[in-house]
C-alpha positions, -999 to 999 in steps of 0.1 A, spaced: 165 -18 -148 188 -31 -124 183 -24 -88 208 2 -87 187 20 -112 161 18 -82 180 45 -62 159 61 -33 125 52 -51 101 32 -26 66 26 -27 48 17 6 10 13 18 -7 17 49 -46 21 62 -64 49 77 -100 30 82 -113 29 49 -87 49 32 -55 33 17 -25 59 17 5 52 -10 35 70 0 58 77 -24 98 81 -17 123 94 -41 121 106 -77 86 105 -92 98 102 -130 93 85 -168 111 52 -152 94 52 -120 59 67 -124 44 36 -141 48 19 -110 28 41 -90 1 38 -114 2 -2 -114 -3 -3 -73 -32 24 -76 -49 1 -105 -40 -32 -81 -58 -15 -52 -88 -3 -70 -92 -40 -84 -92 -50 -46 -121 -25 -40 -105 2 -26 -127 34 -32 -104 62 -13 -72 66 -22 -46 90 -9 -9 96 -21 14 104 2 45 128 -16 59 137 18 92 120 12 90 128 -29 123 140 -41 116 148 -75 82 154 -98 87 150 -136 58 154 -162 57 114 -165 49 115 -128 23 141 -128 6 124 -158 5 91 -140 -13 107 -110 -37 122 -129 -46 93 -151 -48 70 -114 -73 98 -101 -93 88 -129 -93 55 -133 -103 56 -95 -133 82 -103 -143 59 -128 -151 32 -102 -170 57 -81 -140 66 -56 -115 95 -54 -80 99 -52 -60 126 -35 -27 140 -27 -15 147 5 17 165 17 27 180 -16 63 197 -15 64 233 -22 89 224 -47 60 206 -69 33 229 -63 36 253 -95 33 219 -116 2 213 -102 -14 245 -102 -5 251 -138 -20 220 -148 -51 224 -127 -40 190 -108 -41 214 -78 -77 205 -74 -61 166 -58 -45 184 -31 -55 183 4 -44 191 37 -41 163 60 -73 144 70 -81 144 105 -84 111 118 -101 94 148 -81 72 172 -87 42 156 -83 54 125 -45 64 136 -40 29 148 -49 13 114 -25 36 100 4 27 121 14 -4 100 32 6 67 42 -20 40 72 -15 23 64 -22 -14 103 -25 -26 102 -61 -34 69 -53 -55 87 -22 -71 119 -36 -76 102 -62 -97 81 -39 -117 110 -17 -129 129 -50 -136 100 -58 -163 106 -57 -200 73 -45 -209 54 -18 -182 19 -28 -200 25 -66 -189 -7 -81 -179 13 -110 -157 28 -83 -138 -6 -66 -126 -17 -98 -114 12 -103 -97 12 -67 -80 -27 -72 -69 -18 -107 -55 9 -93 -34 -14 -65 -20 -38 -91 -15 -20 -109 6 -6 -83 24 -42 -71 30 -51 -104 44 -22 -105 67 -31 -72 81 -66 -83 85 -53 -116 104 -28 -89 127 -57 -73 137 -76 -102 147 -47 -112 168 -46 -78 182 -78 -76 194 -81 -111 208 -48 -111 228 -47 -71 233 -12 -73 215 5 -46 196 10 -46 161 44 -57 161 32 -85 189 6 -96 167 29 -98 138 53 -117 158 27 -142 167 12 -147 133 48 -160 120 49 -184 150 15 -197 141 24 -202 106 56 -217 116 40 -240 133 13 -246 114 40 -256 87 20 -226 62 32 -199 41 20 -167 62 -5 -155 37 -20 -189 36 -20 -196 71 -39 -156 74 -64 -165 50 -72 -197 70 -72 -180 106 -100 -154 89 -118 -179 77 -124 -199 109 -122 -169 131 -157 -179 142 -146 -208 161 -133 -190 189 -102 -174 202 -69 -184 185 -44 -196 208 -16 -180 209 22 -196 204 38 -179 229 75 -175 226 79 -208 208 98 -211 179 
């Protein structure tokens, strides 16, 4: 599958406290649905027990897409967690109702201010999705490991940005820029530097690099 075959299909992740939200955009069909399954599996492997699949930007839901959502819900449940579906489009509701999958659908979950702030940042998974769709074997174990590694790196970066936000009273955007500058100054990839930053966070405040490039 080529990049053009990807079309408008996108996945993203964001966090609302302990809850991880997987956003789906475009068509969820026989070609794209397995990527959602891989992402949910990777999140479960990383220890997430509460997963929400946000379908607010869903364009089309095929039987294959529904089957993947049901399988993902079962996988999360076997680990003691729960998967819910949020913002299901009216045009897809009938499919959920006749299959009993409507039990997964929830209204918007009330969030505290802290939870809303945690969910402000959304990570676009377009690169990972493109790699998964181009994989000849949808069950390729190496691809699953790659997805887990990518999500883990994103989570570490998010935690490091949260640390910088707290210590420097910075916005999410300011903390992201600060983290990039610190990593560049240290000569390390951002995920590596973020890991080191978290490991040494008890040593005292992190020195801001200011606006230096």
